[in-house]
C-alpha positions as CSV (number, residue, x, y, z in Angstrom):
1,M,0.0,0.0,0.0
2,N,1.2,3.5,-0.9
3,A,0.4,6.0,1.8
4,P,-0.7,9.4,0.7
5,L,2.3,11.8,0.5
6,I,0.5,14.3,2.7
7,L,1.0,12.0,5.6
8,G,4.8,12.3,5.4
9,P,5.1,15.7,7.1
10,A,2.8,14.5,10.0
11,A,4.9,11.3,10.5
12,V,8.1,13.4,10.6
13,L,6.6,15.8,13.1
14,V,5.5,12.9,15.3
15,L,9.1,11.5,15.2
16,W,10.5,15.0,15.9
17,S,8.2,15.3,18.9
18,L,9.6,12.0,20.3
19,V,13.2,13.4,19.7
20,V,12.2,16.5,21.8
21,L,10.8,14.2,24.5
22,L,14.2,12.5,24.7
23,W,16.0,15.9,24.7
24,M,13.7,17.0,27.5
25,T,14.5,13.9,29.5
26,A,18.2,14.2,28.9
27,T,18.2,17.8,30.2
28,R,15.6,17.4,33.0
29,F,17.0,14.4,34.9
30,P,20.5,15.7,35.3
31,A,19.1,19.0,36.5
32,F,17.0,17.2,39.0
33,A,20.2,15.5,40.3
34,K,22.0,18.8,40.5
35,M,19.3,20.3,42.6
36,G,19.3,17.2,44.9
37,L,15.8,16.0,43.9
38,D,15.5,12.3,44.5
39,M,12.6,10.9,42.4
40,S,12.1,8.1,44.9
41,N,11.1,10.6,47.6
42,T,8.8,12.8,45.6
43,P,5.3,13.1,47.1
44,P,2.4,11.5,45.3
45,G,1.0,13.8,42.6
46,A,4.1,15.9,42.3
47,R,4.5,17.6,38.9
48,Y,7.3,19.3,37.0
49,A,5.5,22.6,37.7
50,D,6.3,22.1,41.4
51,V,10.0,22.5,40.8
52,E,10.1,24.4,37.5
53,Q,11.0,27.8,39.2
54,N,14.2,26.1,40.5
55,M,15.3,24.7,37.2
56,P,17.8,26.3,34.8
57,P,16.1,28.3,32.0
58,K,17.5,26.1,29.2
59,V,16.0,23.0,30.9
60,N,12.6,24.8,31.0
61,W,12.9,25.9,27.4
62,V,13.1,22.4,26.1
63,S,10.2,21.3,28.5
64,H,8.1,24.2,27.3
65,N,8.8,23.3,23.6
66,Y,7.7,19.7,24.2
67,T,4.4,21.1,25.6
68,H,4.1,23.4,22.5
69,L,4.5,20.3,20.3
70,M,1.5,18.8,22.0
71,E,-0.7,21.9,21.4
72,Q,-1.0,23.5,18.0
73,P,0.3,20.5,16.1
74,T,-2.8,18.6,17.1
75,I,-4.7,20.9,14.6
76,F,-2.0,20.0,12.0
77,Y,-2.5,16.3,12.5
78,A,-6.3,16.6,12.2
79,V,-6.1,18.7,9.0
80,I,-3.5,16.3,7.5
81,A,-5.9,13.4,8.2
82,V,-8.8,15.3,6.5
83,L,-6.6,16.1,3.5
84,A,-5.4,12.5,3.2
85,I,-8.9,11.1,3.4
86,A,-10.1,13.7,0.9
87,G,-7.3,12.6,-1.4
88,D,-5.5,15.9,-1.6
89,A,-2.2,15.5,-3.5
90,S,-1.8,19.1,-4.4
91,A,1.6,20.8,-4.5
92,V,0.2,23.6,-2.4
93,S,-1.0,21.4,0.5
94,L,2.1,19.2,0.3
95,G,4.4,22.3,0.3
96,A,2.5,23.9,3.2
97,A,2.6,20.6,5.2
98,W,6.4,20.3,4.8
99,A,6.9,23.9,5.5
100,Y,4.8,23.6,8.7
101,T,6.9,20.6,9.8
102,G,10.2,22.2,9.0
103,L,9.2,25.5,10.7
104,R,8.1,23.5,13.8
105,I,11.5,21.8,13.9
106,V,13.3,25.1,13.5
107,H,11.0,26.5,16.3
108,S,12.0,23.7,18.6
109,L,15.7,24.1,18.0
110,W,15.4,27.9,18.4
111,Q,13.4,27.7,21.6
112,G,15.6,24.9,23.1
113,L,19.0,26.5,22.2
114,V,18.6,30.3,21.8
115,N,15.1,31.3,22.7
116,I,15.0,34.9,21.6
117,V,11.3,35.4,21.8
118,L,10.8,37.8,18.9
119,V,12.4,35.4,16.5
120,R,10.5,32.5,18.0
121,V,7.2,34.4,17.5
122,A,8.1,35.0,13.9
123,I,8.8,31.3,13.3
124,F,5.6,30.4,15.0
125,T,3.7,32.9,12.9
126,L,5.1,31.5,9.7
127,S,4.1,28.0,10.7
128,T,0.6,29.1,11.6
129,L,0.2,30.7,8.2
130,C,1.0,27.3,6.7
131,L,-1.6,25.7,9.0
132,W,-4.1,28.3,7.7
133,V,-3.4,27.2,4.1
134,L,-3.9,23.6,5.0
135,A,-7.1,24.3,6.9
136,V,-8.6,26.4,4.1
137,N,-7.7,23.6,1.6
138,A,-9.4,21.0,3.8
139,V,-12.6,23.1,4.0
140,R,-12.4,23.7,0.3
141,L,-12.2,20.0,-0.5
142,T,-14.7,18.8,2.1
143,V,-17.4,21.5,2.4
144,L,-17.4,23.7,-0.6
């Protein structure tokens, strides 16, 4: 079976999200150890938010980015599913989907390594414009 090409960018973004999960784990647990946090003695129900203010900013940046990858990209996955089911193979949708995925990866790297907010907002805005193109195409193919 040949999967629709429009699914490729979504699959790559899923894989990238798992890479960021590993990155977050690789930065978070050493930071816990540095601050003397013993995971075996944490109270029931403890959350990262309980210690976040004591963590180094770069550790939080990666953690925040992982959260971001669980937010807006859920819309991306839904619209990609709609486009795949509708049989969209257009260059516009495929280009917008790959651009969205690429920009989200750049956004992750920027937020995790540099995190100058003005640049991060610009990258986010560009990716959101790609999402708009995809959403409009999905509506055009399924409603109009």
